[in-house]
Residue frames as qw, qx, qy, qz and C-alpha x, y, z in Angstrom:
[[0.232, 0.894, 0.306, -0.232, -10.77, -1.75, -26.25],
 [0.621, 0.278, 0.269, 0.682, -9.11, -0.17, -29.30],
 [0.113, -0.945, -0.175, 0.251, -8.22, 3.44, -28.40],
 [0.543, 0.747, -0.135, 0.360, -5.91, 5.74, -30.36],
 [0.705, 0.038, -0.378, 0.598, -2.40, 6.05, -28.86],
 [0.198, 0.239, -0.215, 0.926, -2.59, 9.70, -27.83],
 [0.486, -0.539, -0.254, -0.640, -6.00, 9.60, -26.11],
 [0.046, 0.117, -0.795, 0.594, -6.94, 9.19, -22.48],
 [0.478, -0.432, -0.639, -0.420, -10.09, 7.63, -21.07],
 [0.330, -0.235, 0.559, -0.723, -12.07, 8.36, -17.95],
 [0.484, -0.126, -0.825, -0.263, -13.97, 5.24, -16.93],
 [0.584, -0.344, 0.262, -0.687, -16.79, 4.33, -14.60],
 [0.294, 0.069, -0.951, 0.069, -16.72, 1.00, -12.74],
 [0.675, -0.341, -0.034, -0.654, -19.92, -0.45, -11.34],
 [0.083, -0.235, 0.919, -0.305, -19.83, -2.93, -8.44],
 [0.438, -0.241, -0.775, -0.387, -22.42, -5.71, -8.60],
 [0.539, -0.661, -0.512, 0.102, -23.00, -5.32, -4.87],
 [0.056, -0.908, 0.149, -0.388, -22.38, -2.14, -2.85],
 [0.650, -0.025, -0.495, 0.577, -19.36, -2.01, -0.52],
 [0.156, -0.438, -0.437, 0.770, -20.66, -0.01, 2.45],
 [0.313, 0.744, 0.239, -0.540, -21.92, 3.17, 0.69],
 [0.086, 0.578, -0.537, -0.608, -19.79, 2.79, -2.46],
 [0.785, 0.304, 0.533, -0.084, -21.02, 1.16, -5.63],
 [0.646, 0.737, 0.073, 0.182, -18.81, 2.90, -8.21],
 [0.579, -0.487, 0.221, 0.616, -15.28, 3.87, -8.96],
 [0.477, 0.877, 0.052, -0.001, -14.17, 6.59, -11.39],
 [0.618, -0.471, 0.364, 0.513, -10.65, 6.52, -12.80],
 [0.502, 0.815, -0.145, -0.250, -8.60, 7.51, -15.85],
 [0.696, -0.273, 0.561, 0.355, -5.99, 5.82, -18.03],
 [0.335, 0.637, -0.416, -0.556, -4.32, 6.11, -21.39],
 [0.382, 0.187, -0.878, -0.220, -4.42, 2.31, -21.71],
 [0.687, -0.264, 0.164, -0.657, -7.75, 0.99, -20.33],
 [0.915, 0.055, -0.385, -0.110, -7.02, -2.66, -21.00],
 [0.520, 0.273, -0.598, 0.545, -3.78, -2.50, -19.03],
 [0.215, -0.349, 0.403, -0.818, -5.44, -0.54, -16.21],
 [0.838, -0.194, -0.072, -0.505, -8.35, -2.93, -15.89],
 [0.845, 0.113, -0.491, 0.177, -5.86, -5.85, -15.77],
 [0.230, 0.342, -0.552, 0.725, -3.95, -3.99, -13.01],
 [0.550, -0.302, 0.228, -0.744, -7.19, -3.52, -11.05],
 [0.924, -0.063, -0.245, -0.286, -8.12, -7.19, -11.50],
 [0.783, 0.157, -0.488, 0.353, -4.64, -8.29, -10.33],
 [0.594, -0.704, -0.297, 0.250, -4.75, -6.16, -7.18],
 [0.530, -0.125, 0.046, 0.837, -2.31, -3.46, -8.41],
 [0.052, 0.614, 0.365, 0.697, -4.91, -0.76, -8.94],
 [0.262, -0.573, 0.140, -0.764, -6.86, 1.49, -6.61],
 [0.078, -0.147, 0.825, -0.540, -7.34, 0.58, -2.97],
 [0.627, 0.123, 0.285, -0.715, -11.11, 0.58, -3.30],
 [0.800, 0.307, -0.364, -0.366, -11.06, -1.93, -6.17],
 [0.333, 0.303, -0.861, 0.235, -8.59, -4.14, -4.29],
 [0.305, -0.033, 0.693, -0.652, -10.99, -4.23, -1.33],
 [0.729, 0.248, 0.008, -0.638, -14.01, -4.84, -3.58],
 [0.675, 0.350, -0.630, -0.158, -12.21, -7.71, -5.35],
 [0.135, 0.255, -0.867, 0.405, -10.95, -9.20, -2.05],
 [0.454, 0.075, 0.583, -0.670, -14.54, -9.35, -0.80],
 [0.308, 0.185, 0.909, 0.213, -15.58, -11.28, -3.89],
 [0.361, 0.711, 0.345, -0.495, -17.66, -8.50, -5.40],
 [0.580, 0.323, 0.521, 0.537, -17.72, -8.55, -9.19],
 [0.052, 0.775, 0.060, -0.626, -17.26, -5.31, -11.09],
 [0.603, 0.427, 0.490, 0.462, -17.24, -4.05, -14.69],
 [0.094, -0.280, 0.143, 0.945, -16.34, -0.94, -16.59],
 [0.312, 0.605, 0.728, -0.076, -19.73, 0.24, -17.68],
 [0.292, 0.935, 0.198, 0.029, -19.01, 3.67, -19.23],
 [0.620, -0.192, 0.141, 0.748, -16.06, 5.52, -20.73],
 [0.236, 0.954, 0.101, -0.155, -15.35, 9.05, -21.94],
 [0.783, 0.157, 0.176, 0.576, -12.53, 9.73, -24.39],
 [0.085, -0.958, 0.035, 0.272, -10.23, 12.80, -24.31],
 [0.683, 0.669, -0.154, 0.248, -7.41, 13.97, -26.53],
 [0.266, 0.575, -0.556, 0.538, -5.08, 14.81, -23.60],
 [0.527, -0.245, -0.727, 0.366, -4.46, 13.48, -20.10],
 [0.041, -0.058, -0.329, 0.942, -5.02, 16.98, -18.68],
 [0.496, -0.136, -0.273, -0.813, -8.53, 17.15, -20.16],
 [0.679, -0.201, -0.696, -0.119, -9.28, 13.67, -18.84],
 [0.413, -0.141, -0.638, 0.635, -7.96, 14.50, -15.41],
 [0.165, -0.056, 0.107, -0.979, -10.06, 17.68, -15.30],
 [0.643, -0.173, -0.414, -0.621, -13.20, 15.78, -16.26],
 [0.631, -0.155, -0.739, 0.179, -12.41, 12.98, -13.76],
 [0.195, -0.071, -0.509, 0.836, -12.07, 15.53, -10.93],
 [0.402, -0.089, -0.074, -0.908, -15.36, 17.19, -11.95],
 [0.695, -0.191, -0.605, -0.337, -17.19, 13.88, -11.87],
 [0.553, -0.176, -0.687, 0.437, -15.76, 13.00, -8.44],
 [0.122, -0.100, -0.372, 0.915, -16.44, 16.45, -7.03],
 [0.372, 0.060, -0.070, -0.923, -19.69, 17.61, -8.65],
 [0.704, -0.081, -0.543, -0.450, -21.45, 14.33, -9.33],
 [0.400, -0.434, 0.622, -0.514, -22.19, 13.34, -5.77],
 [0.764, 0.025, 0.600, -0.236, -23.90, 10.16, -6.94],
 [0.020, -0.338, 0.776, 0.532, -22.37, 8.17, -9.76],
 [0.364, 0.350, 0.857, -0.096, -25.69, 6.40, -10.03],
 [0.358, 0.742, 0.167, -0.541, -26.92, 9.37, -12.06],
 [0.363, 0.687, -0.485, -0.402, -24.47, 8.58, -14.88],
 [0.271, -0.244, 0.930, 0.045, -24.21, 4.79, -14.48],
 [0.521, 0.070, -0.549, -0.650, -26.11, 2.95, -17.25],
 [0.395, -0.142, -0.903, 0.094, -26.72, 0.09, -14.81],
 [0.193, -0.384, -0.668, 0.607, -28.12, 2.20, -11.96],
 [0.031, -0.016, -0.117, -0.992, -29.52, 5.25, -13.71],
 [0.441, -0.363, -0.564, -0.596, -33.12, 4.07, -14.27],
 [0.575, -0.460, -0.637, 0.229, -33.39, 2.77, -10.67],
 [0.324, -0.203, -0.279, 0.881, -31.92, 5.99, -9.33],
 [0.164, -0.101, -0.204, -0.960, -34.30, 8.30, -11.22],
 [0.531, -0.418, -0.655, -0.338, -37.30, 6.06, -10.40],
 [0.530, -0.417, -0.558, 0.484, -36.39, 6.33, -6.69],
 [0.159, -0.101, -0.094, 0.978, -35.87, 10.11, -6.94],
 [0.321, -0.278, -0.450, -0.786, -39.30, 10.45, -8.61],
 [0.582, -0.479, -0.656, -0.040, -41.00, 8.42, -5.84],
 [0.445, -0.328, -0.406, 0.728, -39.24, 10.51, -3.17],
 [0.022, -0.070, -0.132, -0.989, -40.41, 13.75, -4.82],
 [0.459, -0.414, -0.579, -0.532, -44.01, 12.44, -4.90],
 [0.585, -0.466, -0.597, 0.292, -43.81, 11.58, -1.15],
 [0.309, -0.203, -0.224, 0.902, -42.31, 15.00, -0.26],
 [0.168, -0.209, -0.328, -0.906, -44.99, 16.77, -2.27],
 [0.560, -0.478, -0.626, -0.257, -47.73, 14.84, -0.57],
 [0.527, -0.401, -0.490, 0.567, -46.21, 15.62, 2.83],
 [0.132, -0.044, -0.020, 0.990, -46.06, 19.37, 1.98],
 [0.362, -0.327, -0.464, -0.740, -49.64, 19.37, 0.76],
 [0.582, -0.499, -0.642, 0.022, -50.89, 17.61, 3.90],
 [0.399, -0.316, -0.352, 0.785, -49.13, 20.23, 6.00],
 [0.025, 0.005, -0.161, -0.987, -50.59, 23.12, 3.97],
 [0.514, -0.173, -0.383, -0.748, -54.08, 21.78, 3.41],
 [0.345, -0.148, -0.895, 0.241, -54.48, 19.54, 6.44],
 [0.376, -0.738, -0.548, -0.119, -57.15, 19.98, 9.05],
 [0.047, 0.550, -0.299, 0.779, -56.96, 23.09, 11.11],
 [0.518, -0.399, -0.704, 0.278, -57.17, 22.25, 14.79],
 [0.171, -0.700, -0.006, -0.693, -58.92, 24.85, 16.92],
 [0.184, 0.068, -0.743, 0.640, -58.28, 25.26, 20.56],
 [0.409, -0.584, -0.605, -0.354, -61.45, 24.75, 22.62]]
């Protein structure tokens, strides 16, 4: 990936199969090609080392570019802290995630309506 020298990227990694509850990794680097190579060679994050050791394929599926490392770090922390589910921002998972959320909302609404408008049982 050709990135200007003074920029820093935040990147999202998608695992082809989940590892326990995890299916994504968020990281930052000023040299994404080098960092991906480090991850692939087992010198990156612990999570990606475990994912790779278990034979789970992974890809960088989204990046955000920042002019400083401080800006990138702030954004990375926000994603990790505030975005409880990376599936919301993952281009691979996003459609499936929102479809599932829509179905769950329909079920919850039907359950609420059945409680509110269900039969009234009278004591005899």
